N, C-alpha and C positions, 0 to 999 in steps of 0.2 A: 504494500500500500504506500503510495507516494506521500510525502510530507504535507502537501497541500490538501490532500483529502483528510488527513488526520486533524489538521488545524481547522478545517471546515466542520468536521463532525464534532470536535470538542467545542467549537464556538456555538454550534446549533444546540447540542444536547446539554451543555453545561452553562455556557455564557448567556444564552437567551433566557432560560428560566431564572438565572440569578438576577439579571437586569429587571425582569418583570416583577419578581418578588421583592426586590429591594425598592423598586419604585412604589409598589403598593404599601410597603412598610413606611416609607417617607410620607406618603399622602395621609396615612392613618395617624401618624404621630403629629404631623402638622395640624391636622383637623382637631385632634384632642387637645393640643396646646392652645389653640385659638378659642375653643369652646370653654376651656377652663378659665381663661382670663376674663371671660364675660363681656366681650366687646360692647354690646349694646345694653347689657344688664346693669343693675345697680347693686351697690353693696348693702349689707344688712343694716348698717348704721344709717344709710341714706333712707332706706325703706322705713325704719323705725321713726326717723325724723318726720317723714312725710305723713305717716300714720298719726303721730302725736299732734302735728299741726292740724290735720283734718279733724281729729276728734275734738281738739280745742275749739275750732271754728264751729263745729256742729253742736257742741254743748253750750256755747256762750249764750245763745238766747234762752236756753233752759235755765241756766244759772241766774240770769237777770230776772226771769220770771219767779224763780224760787226766792230770790232776795225781796222782790216786791211782795210776794205772799207772806213771807216771814215778817216783813215790816208791818203789813196790814194786820196780821194775826197778833203780833205783840204790841201793836199800836205805838210804835216808836216814831215820834214826830221828827226827830233828827234824821232817822233813816229814811223817812218819807220825803224829807227835803232834798236828800241826795239823789233820789230817783227821778229820772226823766219824766216830766208830766205827760208826754205822749204815751209812755209805757203805762203809766197809772190810769190813763183814760180808758185803755183797753181792759183793765183789770177791775177797777172799781165801778160798780153799777149802783148809782144813787137810788134807784127805785127798789132795789132788793133789800129785804130786811135781814139782819144778821142772824136772827133766831129762826128763820124760816127754812129749816132743814128737812121737813117732812115731805115737801114737794120735789125734792131732788130725786132723780131716777137712780135706782140701784143697779149696780153692775152685776150681771149674771156670769157665773163661771162656766166656761165651756167644758 
């Protein structure tokens, strides 16, 4: 067998599979490295900060409402002075009597 045939057979049966498998391995390792770095993802601390801000923004109106109701319940005049009159207008109903609890609908448990 001439030397040219040996070189051709070795390159086909050994070299070609080696090139294909090493190329596949490089593509897999490059893909896993880029996925691990999180290109478009966010970090855990960034997500926690976003959630904290969103929760704070969502609960702010509820906290204001609770403060108004506590001030009304305890009849704190100085607390009522600190509250925005527009907020109080939506809470205080001058036509309702404070002792009229019998007409309030009861909540049924599901």
